[in-house]
C-alpha positions in Angstrom: -15.6 2.6 1.1 -13.2 5.4 0.5 -10.3 6.0 2.9 -10.9 9.1 4.9 -8.3 11.8 5.6 -8.1 10.7 9.2 -7.4 7.1 8.2 -4.8 8.2 5.7 -3.1 10.3 8.3 -3.1 7.4 10.7 -1.4 5.2 8.1 1.2 7.8 7.4 2.0 8.3 11.1 2.3 4.6 11.6 4.8 4.0 8.8 6.7 7.3 8.5 10.5 7.4 9.2 10.6 11.0 10.7 8.2 13.7 11.7 7.7 15.2 8.2 7.9 12.0 6.2 5.0 11.5 3.7 6.7 10.0 0.7 9.1 7.3 1.8 8.6 3.9 0.2 7.2 2.5 3.5 4.4 5.2 3.5 3.7 4.7 -0.2 3.4 0.9 0.1 1.2 1.2 3.2 -1.2 3.6 1.4 -1.3 1.5 -1.7 -2.0 -1.6 0.4 -5.0 0.0 2.1 -6.4 1.1 -1.3 -5.8 -2.3 -2.8 -7.7 -4.0 0.1 -10.6 -1.5 -0.4 -10.7 -2.1 -4.1 -10.5 -5.9 -3.7 -13.6 -5.8 -1.6 -15.4 -3.6 -4.2 -14.5 -6.0 -7.0 -15.9 -9.0 -5.0 -19.4 -7.5 -5.3 -18.9 -5.8 -8.7 -17.3 -8.5 -10.9 -17.9 -6.7 -14.2 -16.1 -3.5 -13.2 -13.2 -3.9 -15.5 -12.0 -0.3 -15.2 -11.5 -0.6 -11.5 -9.9 -4.0 -12.0 -7.3 -2.3 -14.3 -6.7 0.3 -11.7 -6.2 -2.4 -9.1 -3.6 -4.1 -11.3 -1.7 -0.9 -11.8 -1.7 -0.3 -8.0 -0.4 -3.8 -7.4 2.3 -3.3 -10.0 3.3 0.0 -8.4 3.5 -1.6 -4.9 5.6 -4.4 -6.3 8.0 -1.9 -7.8 8.3 0.0 -4.5 8.9 -3.3 -2.6 11.6 -4.3 -5.1 13.3 -1.0 -4.6 13.1 -1.3 -0.9 14.5 -4.8 -1.0 17.6 -3.6 -2.9 18.0 -0.4 -0.8 17.6 -1.7 2.7 16.6 -5.3 3.4 15.8 -4.7 7.1 13.3 -1.9 6.3 11.7 -4.2 3.8 11.3 -7.0 6.3 9.8 -4.7 8.9 7.4 -3.3 6.4 6.1 -6.6 5.1 5.8 -7.9 8.7 3.7 -4.8 9.8 1.4 -5.0 6.7 1.2 -8.8 6.6 2.0 -9.0 2.9 4.0 -12.3 2.8 3.5 -15.5 4.6 
């Protein structure tokens, strides 16, 4: 299932830092996380879809890089983000 424009707008509004924020690391990680979850569900039923699996791995790597940046830049923002997305235990 593809993320609709309304769902994407909702994710952006939930994680943005100010009224016109669409590209902060928090927003990017939140959008990537929703896409990763959708693609994970797709790959559970389509095990041989290696092209999508490669895309998933690229998205996971991109999200990891953004989280590393956020950890170095502002540890409090990082902790709030992973708590709101439920990424770590």
